[in-house]
C-alpha positions as CSV (number, residue, x, y, z in Angstrom):
1,X,20.5,4.2,-0.5
2,X,18.2,6.9,0.8
3,X,19.7,10.4,1.5
4,X,19.2,12.5,4.6
5,X,19.8,16.3,4.8
6,X,20.4,17.1,8.5
7,X,20.0,20.8,9.2
8,X,21.4,21.6,12.6
9,X,24.1,24.0,13.8
10,X,25.2,21.7,16.7
11,X,28.3,19.6,15.7
12,X,27.3,17.0,18.3
13,X,24.0,16.4,16.6
14,X,25.6,16.1,13.1
15,X,28.2,13.7,14.6
16,X,25.4,11.6,16.2
17,X,23.6,11.3,12.8
18,X,26.8,10.3,11.1
19,X,27.4,7.6,13.6
20,X,23.8,6.3,13.6
21,X,23.1,6.3,9.9
22,X,26.5,5.7,8.2
23,X,26.3,2.9,5.8
24,X,22.5,2.8,5.6
25,X,21.8,6.4,4.4
26,X,23.6,9.0,2.4
27,X,24.1,11.9,4.7
28,X,24.4,15.6,3.9
29,X,24.8,18.4,6.5
30,X,23.8,22.0,6.7
31,X,24.4,24.3,9.7
32,X,22.3,27.3,8.6
33,X,19.0,28.0,6.8
34,X,20.9,29.3,3.8
35,X,23.0,26.2,3.5
36,X,19.9,24.1,3.8
37,X,18.2,25.9,0.9
38,X,21.3,25.6,-1.2
39,X,21.6,21.9,-0.5
40,X,18.0,21.2,-1.3
41,X,18.3,23.3,-4.5
42,X,21.4,21.4,-5.6
43,X,20.1,17.8,-5.0
44,X,16.8,16.6,-3.7
45,X,17.2,14.4,-0.5
46,X,14.7,11.8,0.5
47,X,14.2,13.3,3.9
48,X,15.1,16.5,5.7
49,X,15.7,16.6,9.4
50,X,15.4,20.2,10.5
51,X,16.3,21.8,13.8
52,X,13.8,24.6,14.6
53,X,16.6,26.9,16.0
54,X,19.1,28.1,13.5
55,X,21.5,31.1,13.6
56,X,20.2,32.9,10.5
57,X,16.4,32.2,10.4
58,X,13.5,31.0,12.5
59,X,12.3,27.4,12.2
60,X,9.1,28.3,10.4
61,X,11.0,30.5,7.9
62,X,13.4,27.7,7.1
63,X,10.6,25.2,6.9
64,X,8.6,27.4,4.4
65,X,11.7,28.1,2.3
66,X,12.3,24.4,1.9
67,X,8.7,23.6,1.2
68,X,8.7,26.3,-1.5
69,X,11.5,24.5,-3.3
70,X,9.8,21.1,-3.1
71,X,6.7,20.4,-1.1
72,X,7.0,16.7,-1.6
73,X,10.2,16.3,0.5
74,X,9.2,15.0,4.0
75,X,10.6,17.3,6.7
76,X,11.0,16.0,10.3
77,X,11.5,18.8,12.8
78,X,13.8,18.5,15.9
79,X,12.5,20.6,18.8
80,X,13.9,21.6,22.1
81,X,12.1,22.7,25.3
82,X,9.5,25.3,24.6
83,X,9.5,25.0,20.8
84,X,6.9,22.3,20.3
85,X,4.2,24.9,19.5
86,X,6.3,26.0,16.6
87,X,6.7,22.4,15.4
88,X,3.0,21.8,15.6
89,X,2.4,24.9,13.6
90,X,4.8,23.6,10.9
91,X,2.9,20.3,10.9
92,X,-0.3,22.1,10.2
93,X,1.5,23.3,7.0
94,X,2.7,19.9,6.0
95,X,5.7,18.9,8.1
96,X,6.0,15.1,8.3
97,X,6.5,14.9,12.1
98,X,8.5,16.3,14.9
99,X,10.8,14.9,17.6
100,X,11.8,16.4,20.9
101,X,15.4,16.6,22.2
102,X,17.1,14.6,23.6
103,X,16.6,12.3,20.5
104,X,15.9,8.6,21.1
105,X,17.6,6.6,18.4
106,X,14.9,3.8,17.9
107,X,12.2,6.5,17.6
108,X,14.4,8.5,15.2
109,X,15.1,5.5,13.0
110,X,11.4,4.6,12.9
111,X,10.3,8.1,11.9
112,X,13.0,8.4,9.2
113,X,12.1,5.0,7.8
114,X,8.5,6.1,7.6
115,X,9.5,9.4,5.9
116,X,11.7,7.5,3.4
117,X,8.8,5.2,2.5
118,X,6.6,8.3,2.0
119,X,9.2,10.0,-0.1
120,X,9.5,6.9,-2.4
121,X,5.7,6.7,-2.9
122,X,5.7,10.3,-4.1
123,X,8.8,10.1,-6.3
124,X,9.0,6.6,-7.7
125,X,7.2,6.7,-11.1
126,X,4.1,4.6,-11.4
127,X,4.1,4.6,-15.2
128,X,1.4,3.5,-17.6
129,X,2.4,1.1,-20.4
130,X,2.6,3.7,-23.1
131,X,5.3,5.5,-21.3
132,X,9.0,4.7,-21.0
133,X,9.7,4.6,-17.3
134,X,13.2,4.9,-15.8
135,X,14.8,1.6,-14.7
136,X,13.9,2.4,-11.0
137,X,10.3,3.1,-11.8
138,X,7.3,0.8,-11.2
139,X,5.2,-0.1,-14.3
140,X,1.6,-1.1,-14.6
141,X,2.1,-4.1,-16.8
142,X,-0.6,-5.8,-18.8
143,X,-2.5,-5.9,-22.1
144,X,-5.5,-7.9,-21.2
145,X,-8.9,-6.2,-21.7
146,X,-9.6,-5.7,-17.9
147,X,-6.2,-3.9,-17.5
148,X,-6.9,-1.8,-20.6
149,X,-10.0,-0.6,-18.8
150,X,-7.9,0.2,-15.7
151,X,-5.6,2.4,-17.8
152,X,-8.5,4.2,-19.4
153,X,-10.1,4.8,-15.9
154,X,-6.8,6.2,-14.6
155,X,-6.7,8.6,-17.6
156,X,-10.3,9.7,-17.1
157,X,-10.1,10.4,-13.4
158,X,-6.5,11.5,-12.7
159,X,-7.0,15.1,-13.6
160,X,-10.2,15.4,-11.6
161,X,-10.4,15.9,-7.9
162,X,-13.1,13.3,-7.2
163,X,-12.7,10.5,-4.7
164,X,-11.6,7.2,-6.2
165,X,-12.1,3.7,-4.8
166,X,-9.6,1.1,-6.0
167,X,-10.8,-2.5,-5.4
168,X,-9.2,-5.8,-5.9
169,X,-7.7,-8.8,-4.1
170,X,-4.6,-8.5,-2.0
171,X,-1.5,-8.1,-4.2
172,X,-3.2,-6.9,-7.4
173,X,-1.5,-3.5,-7.4
174,X,-4.0,-1.1,-5.8
175,X,-1.3,1.2,-4.3
176,X,0.4,1.3,-7.7
177,X,-2.8,2.5,-9.3
178,X,-3.3,5.1,-6.6
179,X,0.2,6.4,-7.2
180,X,-0.5,6.6,-10.9
181,X,-3.6,8.6,-10.3
182,X,-1.6,11.0,-8.1
183,X,1.3,11.3,-10.4
184,X,-0.8,12.0,-13.4
185,X,-3.1,14.5,-11.5
186,X,-3.1,18.2,-10.7
187,X,-1.6,17.6,-7.3
188,X,1.5,15.8,-8.4
189,X,3.7,18.6,-7.0
190,X,2.0,18.3,-3.6
191,X,2.4,15.6,-0.9
192,X,1.1,12.1,-1.2
193,X,0.7,10.1,2.0
194,X,-0.5,6.5,2.4
195,X,-2.0,5.0,5.5
196,X,-3.1,1.4,6.0
197,X,-6.3,1.5,8.1
198,X,-6.0,-2.2,8.9
199,X,-2.5,-1.9,10.4
200,X,-3.4,0.7,13.1
201,X,-5.0,-0.3,16.4
202,X,-8.7,0.5,16.2
203,X,-8.6,3.0,19.0
204,X,-5.9,4.9,17.3
205,X,-7.2,5.2,13.7
206,X,-9.2,8.3,14.4
207,X,-6.2,10.0,16.0
208,X,-3.8,9.0,13.2
209,X,-6.2,10.4,10.5
210,X,-7.5,13.5,12.2
211,X,-5.0,14.2,15.1
212,X,-5.8,14.8,18.8
213,X,-5.4,17.4,21.4
214,X,-3.2,17.0,24.4
215,X,-5.0,15.1,27.1
216,X,-7.7,13.8,24.8
217,X,-7.1,10.2,26.0
218,X,-4.7,8.2,28.2
219,X,-1.2,8.6,26.6
220,X,-2.0,11.7,24.6
221,X,0.8,13.7,26.2
222,X,1.1,16.2,23.3
223,X,-1.0,17.7,20.6
224,X,-0.8,15.6,17.4
225,X,-1.6,16.7,13.8
226,X,-3.3,13.9,11.8
227,X,-2.6,12.8,8.2
228,X,-5.5,14.9,6.8
229,X,-4.0,18.0,8.2
230,X,-0.4,17.1,7.1
231,X,-1.6,16.3,3.6
232,X,-3.5,19.6,3.1
233,X,-3.3,20.4,-0.6
234,X,-2.2,16.9,-1.5
235,X,-3.5,13.4,-1.9
236,X,-4.1,10.8,0.8
237,X,-4.4,7.1,0.1
238,X,-6.6,5.2,2.6
239,X,-5.6,1.6,2.1
240,X,-7.8,-1.2,3.5
241,X,-10.6,1.4,4.1
242,X,-13.0,-1.4,5.0
243,X,-11.1,-1.8,8.3
244,X,-11.9,1.7,9.4
245,X,-13.9,1.7,12.7
246,X,-17.4,3.3,12.8
247,X,-16.5,6.6,14.4
248,X,-13.7,7.2,12.0
249,X,-16.1,6.4,9.2
250,X,-18.4,9.2,10.3
251,X,-15.6,11.7,10.3
252,X,-14.3,10.5,6.9
253,X,-17.8,11.1,5.5
254,X,-17.8,14.6,6.8
255,X,-14.3,15.3,5.3
256,X,-15.4,14.0,1.9
257,X,-18.5,16.2,2.1
258,X,-17.2,19.3,3.7
259,X,-13.4,19.0,3.9
260,X,-13.7,19.7,7.6
261,X,-13.2,17.8,10.9
262,X,-12.3,18.2,14.6
263,X,-9.3,16.6,16.2
264,X,-10.0,14.0,18.9
265,X,-10.7,15.8,22.1
266,X,-10.9,19.2,20.4
267,X,-13.7,21.6,19.4
268,X,-11.8,23.6,16.7
269,X,-13.0,22.9,13.2
270,X,-10.1,22.2,10.9
271,X,-10.6,22.8,7.2
272,X,-8.4,21.0,4.6
273,X,-8.2,20.5,0.9
274,X,-7.2,16.8,0.4
275,X,-8.0,14.5,-2.4
276,X,-8.8,11.0,-1.1
277,X,-8.1,7.7,-2.9
278,X,-9.4,4.7,-1.0
279,X,-8.4,1.1,-1.6
280,X,-9.8,-2.2,-0.3
281,X,-9.8,-6.0,-0.9
282,X,-13.0,-6.3,1.2
283,X,-16.5,-6.7,-0.1
284,X,-17.8,-3.2,0.9
285,X,-21.2,-3.9,-0.5
286,X,-21.6,-6.9,1.7
287,X,-20.2,-5.0,4.7
288,X,-22.9,-2.3,4.2
289,X,-25.6,-5.0,4.0
290,X,-24.7,-6.4,7.4
291,X,-24.0,-3.0,9.0
292,X,-20.2,-3.1,9.3
293,X,-19.7,-0.2,6.9
294,X,-21.7,2.9,6.5
295,X,-24.0,2.9,3.5
296,X,-23.7,6.7,2.9
297,X,-19.9,6.4,3.1
298,X,-20.0,3.5,0.7
299,X,-21.9,5.5,-1.9
300,X,-19.6,8.5,-1.4
301,X,-16.5,6.3,-2.0
302,X,-17.9,4.5,-5.0
303,X,-18.6,7.6,-7.1
304,X,-15.7,6.4,-9.3
305,X,-14.5,2.9,-8.8
306,X,-11.5,1.1,-10.5
307,X,-11.7,-2.7,-10.0
308,X,-8.4,-4.5,-10.5
309,X,-8.6,-8.1,-11.9
310,X,-6.9,-11.0,-10.1
311,X,-3.8,-12.3,-11.9
312,X,-5.5,-15.7,-12.6
313,X,-7.9,-13.8,-14.9
314,X,-5.3,-11.9,-16.9
315,X,-4.3,-14.6,-19.3
316,X,-1.1,-13.8,-21.2
317,X,-0.3,-10.9,-18.9
318,X,1.5,-13.5,-16.7
319,X,4.2,-13.8,-19.4
320,X,4.5,-10.0,-19.6
321,X,4.8,-9.6,-15.9
322,X,7.3,-12.5,-15.7
323,X,9.5,-10.8,-18.3
324,X,9.1,-7.4,-16.5
325,X,10.2,-8.8,-13.1
326,X,12.9,-11.0,-14.5
327,X,14.5,-7.9,-16.2
328,X,14.1,-5.8,-13.0
329,X,15.6,-8.4,-10.6
330,X,18.3,-9.4,-13.0
331,X,19.6,-5.8,-12.9
332,X,19.3,-5.7,-9.1
333,X,21.0,-9.0,-8.5
334,X,23.6,-8.7,-11.3
335,X,22.3,-11.9,-13.0
336,X,22.6,-12.6,-16.7
337,X,19.6,-12.5,-19.0
338,X,17.3,-15.4,-18.1
339,X,15.7,-17.8,-20.6
340,X,12.3,-19.3,-19.7
341,X,11.6,-22.8,-21.2
342,X,8.1,-23.9,-22.2
343,X,7.7,-26.2,-19.2
344,X,8.5,-23.5,-16.7
345,X,6.1,-21.1,-18.4
346,X,3.4,-23.8,-18.4
347,X,3.8,-24.3,-14.6
348,X,3.6,-20.5,-14.0
349,X,0.6,-20.1,-16.2
350,X,-1.3,-23.1,-14.6
351,X,-0.7,-21.8,-11.0
352,X,-3.8,-19.9,-9.6
353,X,-1.7,-17.1,-8.0
354,X,-3.7,-16.5,-4.8
355,X,-1.2,-13.7,-3.8
356,X,-1.6,-12.1,-7.3
357,X,1.2,-9.9,-8.7
358,X,2.9,-9.5,-5.3
359,X,3.2,-13.3,-5.1
360,X,4.6,-13.4,-8.7
361,X,7.3,-10.9,-7.7
362,X,8.2,-13.1,-4.7
363,X,8.4,-16.2,-6.9
364,X,10.6,-14.5,-9.5
365,X,13.0,-13.2,-6.9
366,X,13.2,-16.6,-5.1
367,X,13.7,-18.4,-8.4
368,X,16.6,-16.2,-9.5
369,X,18.2,-16.7,-6.1
370,X,17.9,-20.5,-6.5
371,X,18.9,-20.6,-10.2
372,X,22.3,-21.7,-11.5
373,X,23.1,-20.8,-15.1
374,X,20.9,-18.7,-17.2
375,X,17.9,-21.0,-17.8
376,X,15.0,-20.9,-15.4
377,X,14.1,-24.6,-15.1
378,X,11.0,-25.7,-13.2
379,X,13.3,-27.1,-10.5
380,X,14.2,-23.6,-9.5
381,X,10.6,-22.5,-8.9
382,X,9.3,-22.5,-5.4
383,X,7.4,-25.6,-4.3
384,X,4.0,-24.1,-4.3
385,X,4.2,-23.6,-8.1
386,X,5.7,-27.0,-9.0
387,X,4.3,-29.3,-6.3
388,X,2.3,-32.3,-7.4
389,X,-1.5,-32.1,-7.4
390,X,-1.7,-34.0,-4.1
391,X,0.4,-31.2,-2.5
392,X,-1.5,-28.4,-4.2
393,X,-4.8,-30.1,-3.4
394,X,-6.8,-28.9,-0.3
395,X,-8.1,-32.4,0.2
396,X,-5.6,-35.2,1.2
397,X,-6.3,-38.4,-0.5
398,X,-9.4,-40.1,0.9
399,X,-10.1,-37.5,3.6
400,X,-12.5,-35.1,1.9
401,X,-11.4,-32.4,4.5
402,X,-9.0,-29.6,4.0
403,X,-5.7,-30.0,6.0
404,X,-4.9,-26.5,7.3
405,X,-1.9,-27.7,9.2
406,X,-0.4,-29.1,6.0
407,X,-1.3,-26.1,4.0
408,X,0.2,-23.6,6.3
409,X,3.3,-25.7,6.9
410,X,3.8,-26.1,3.2
411,X,3.5,-22.3,2.6
412,X,6.0,-21.5,5.4
413,X,8.4,-24.1,4.2
414,X,8.4,-22.6,0.7
415,X,9.2,-19.2,2.0
416,X,5.9,-17.6,1.1
417,X,5.4,-14.0,2.2
418,X,1.6,-14.0,1.5
419,X,0.4,-16.8,3.8
420,X,-2.4,-14.6,5.2
421,X,-3.8,-13.7,1.8
422,X,-3.5,-17.2,0.5
423,X,-5.3,-18.6,3.5
424,X,-8.1,-16.1,3.2
425,X,-8.6,-17.0,-0.5
426,X,-8.5,-20.7,0.4
427,X,-11.0,-20.3,3.2
428,X,-13.4,-18.3,1.1
429,X,-13.3,-20.8,-1.7
430,X,-13.8,-23.8,0.7
431,X,-16.8,-22.1,2.4
432,X,-18.5,-21.0,-0.8
433,X,-18.1,-24.4,-2.6
434,X,-19.6,-26.2,0.4
435,X,-22.6,-23.9,0.7
436,X,-23.2,-23.9,-3.1
437,X,-23.0,-27.7,-3.1
438,X,-25.6,-27.7,-0.3
439,X,-27.9,-25.5,-2.3
440,X,-27.3,-27.4,-5.5
441,X,-26.0,-24.2,-7.1
442,X,-28.9,-22.0,-6.0
443,X,-27.1,-18.7,-5.6
444,X,-30.0,-16.8,-4.0
445,X,-30.3,-19.4,-1.3
446,X,-26.5,-19.6,-0.9
447,X,-26.3,-15.8,-0.5
448,X,-28.9,-15.9,2.2
449,X,-27.1,-18.7,4.1
450,X,-23.7,-16.8,3.8
451,X,-25.2,-13.5,4.8
452,X,-24.1,-11.6,1.7
453,X,-25.8,-10.1,-1.3
454,X,-26.4,-12.1,-4.4
455,X,-24.2,-9.6,-6.3
456,X,-21.3,-10.1,-3.9
457,X,-21.7,-13.9,-4.2
458,X,-21.5,-13.6,-8.0
459,X,-18.4,-11.6,-7.8
460,X,-16.8,-14.1,-5.4
461,X,-17.8,-17.0,-7.6
462,X,-16.1,-15.3,-10.6
463,X,-12.9,-14.2,-8.8
464,X,-12.4,-17.5,-6.9
465,X,-12.7,-19.6,-10.0
466,X,-15.8,-21.5,-8.9
467,X,-17.8,-23.3,-11.6
468,X,-21.5,-24.2,-11.3
469,X,-23.0,-26.8,-13.6
470,X,-24.5,-30.1,-12.7
471,X,-22.0,-30.0,-9.9
472,X,-20.2,-27.3,-8.1
473,X,-16.4,-27.2,-8.0
474,X,-13.5,-24.8,-7.8
475,X,-10.4,-24.6,-10.0
476,X,-8.4,-26.2,-7.3
477,X,-10.6,-29.3,-7.4
478,X,-9.7,-30.2,-10.9
479,X,-7.7,-33.4,-11.3
480,X,-8.3,-34.6,-7.8
């Protein structure tokens, strides 16, 4: 259960927090700056909610005192009328966000949830295999040669301040690698923030990253400090960087080159010291070729690249990951130690894992919930793993065409939480196989028809399990 430290001298505010968050969060209260410092020193909370007016210190003095104890604790400020300038000043120095009184519970919940997630990213260990992580930690699991190269790359780059690009399909663990780089680097005692560029409306990405001035656009009713300014001195993960709109790409390039930018609608140059880790499951090389991603930014991001292998290419790592997640979810669910018979392991090993490690986690969790006894029989696995070839096949008997309605319905019925990623993988494989069949395996001609580079096509052929010989087929065509 996440813990909140609420620093406010008004009993009514403390009571409101107790009423709103009882049962979902552990709550601790402080009425003065001195009490807040003592509480943070005694036990680190996940989030601090700080009123900027306290009887024994100014809001900025309290903020800086708490930041000095632990700069990684997200601090949300509560401001009254006339104190927003103070809150903005605190955000320039790393405050997570600020809220104005009177507080609106839905907005407060949303901000606290975001702050808790940010706190977990900074403080949940992302351990390498040679270490002994605590039970609550996340572990990079794997012994296959490609994963060994990933560990070596993390070790080489973590202590440097260079920009890193982590690539790989959805669900391969890109955020976990980014956290490992952060936690093994020189900035591990400073903030770590993550932003998903693909989850923000295009017209708001620039504001989210770089902030905006009041009145910069319709709805900009207050000055906003962006993630780069909040994260000054720390590390910022730009997930799905390939989704970044063109204007934001220009500003990102300048930040990487000069560590400077202007807020939206502003003329003041803001200077920061932020290490950037970018992650993507997109083909950035192909996107630069067709003008969707800036070539100069691509070269800047790819100064040091860590590619993550898809799970289907990791061989015996599937068994290691299975054991790891079984032990983890057994503890969480209070289940006895699980035995995995050979036929179950064979089904898991044969499955192509379009959702990668994230899908494996989901399958293990679902299977344990379905399981009775202590043996994980194939019957307890989700349908997408154990279904007959006809159900797994993209081509219903005799049709020769992929049945998307049946595919999506089957994924929904099995409780999949990766339908989007699975559909994209399926779609890519279908298109590439058809074009390669049309060109009789001529990759240069196929790349020209597809509008991608030959290097990008080769990468996709390898990662999607497409084989080219006298005929072209994908792994999913076998046995049909």
